[in-house]
Structure formats: C-alpha cells, structure tokens
C-alpha positions as CSV (number, residue, x, y, z in Angstrom):
1,M,173.4,85.8,120.5
2,N,175.5,84.3,117.8
3,L,172.4,83.1,115.9
4,R,171.0,86.7,115.9
5,R,174.3,87.9,114.4
6,H,174.3,85.3,111.7
7,R,170.6,85.9,110.9
8,R,171.2,89.7,110.7
9,A,174.2,89.2,108.4
10,L,172.2,86.9,106.2
11,V,169.4,89.4,105.9
12,M,171.8,92.2,105.0
13,L,173.5,90.0,102.4
14,L,170.1,89.1,100.8
15,A,169.1,92.7,100.8
16,M,172.4,93.7,99.0
17,V,171.9,91.0,96.4
18,A,168.3,92.0,95.8
19,L,169.2,95.7,95.4
20,G,172.2,94.8,93.2
21,A,169.8,93.3,90.6
22,C,168.0,96.6,90.2
23,S,170.6,98.3,88.0
24,Q,169.9,99.9,84.6
25,K,171.5,98.6,81.5
26,P,174.1,100.9,79.9
27,Q,172.8,103.0,77.0
28,T,175.4,102.9,74.3
29,L,173.6,104.1,71.2
30,T,175.0,107.1,69.3
31,Q,172.9,110.2,68.9
32,T,173.6,110.6,65.2
33,G,173.0,107.1,64.0
34,A,176.6,107.0,62.6
35,P,179.1,104.4,63.7
36,A,181.2,105.5,66.7
37,A,184.5,105.5,64.7
38,E,183.0,107.9,62.2
39,A,182.8,111.7,62.6
40,P,179.3,112.9,63.5
41,W,178.9,115.1,60.4
42,M,179.9,112.2,58.1
43,G,177.0,109.9,58.9
44,G,173.4,110.1,59.6
45,K,170.4,108.1,58.5
46,P,167.6,109.9,56.6
47,A,165.5,109.9,59.7
48,F,168.1,111.9,61.6
49,T,168.9,114.5,59.0
50,A,167.6,118.1,59.2
51,A,166.7,120.3,56.3
52,G,169.7,122.7,56.6
53,W,172.3,120.0,56.9
54,T,174.3,118.4,54.1
55,V,176.0,115.1,54.9
56,G,179.8,115.3,55.1
57,D,179.9,119.1,55.5
58,Q,181.3,120.0,58.9
59,A,180.4,123.7,58.7
60,S,176.7,123.0,58.0
61,W,176.7,120.4,60.7
62,Q,178.1,122.9,63.2
63,R,175.5,125.6,62.1
64,E,172.7,123.1,62.6
65,I,174.0,122.1,66.1
66,D,174.2,125.8,67.0
67,R,170.7,126.5,65.7
68,R,169.3,123.6,67.7
69,A,171.1,124.8,70.9
70,Q,169.7,128.3,70.4
71,A,166.2,126.9,69.9
72,Q,166.5,125.3,73.4
73,N,167.7,128.5,75.1
74,E,164.8,129.9,77.1
75,Y,166.3,133.4,77.3
76,V,166.5,133.6,73.5
77,R,163.1,132.0,72.9
78,M,161.3,134.4,75.3
79,R,162.6,137.7,73.8
C-alpha cells in the first residue's frame, strides 16, 4: 500500500515537472520599435512609419491610431 502511494506521488511529481517545462517565453518587444522609456510618437523606425504620420507630432500620431482603429471596425467597414 505504501509503495503504491509513493509511486503515485512520483508519477504526479514527474507530470507536474514535465508540464511546467511547456510554458511560453514572455514577449516584451514594443509595438512601435521605440525604446520603452520614450513616448510612442517620438520614435519609430522607417519600417513602422505610416504615410500620414510625422515623427514627434503627438496629434498626427493620435490621428493615425484613430484611423487604424476605424479601419478595423467591422461596422464602419461594411457601411
């Protein structure tokens, strides 16, 4: 009886260790390509810049974000 209990505990421990190794790495990249300490409208590599956005201008950055959000809105797209 005691051997079964130890064997069951060992199997459960091995299963927990095996499943613990199946975790995903944290994804810490920023969306804009700018350093994390910098405001999002201040940075941006040329690959990430849109045509209507000027680097450093918060108002144009906000307009571009709003335009992108509206382009993803199904209700607006289907009208």
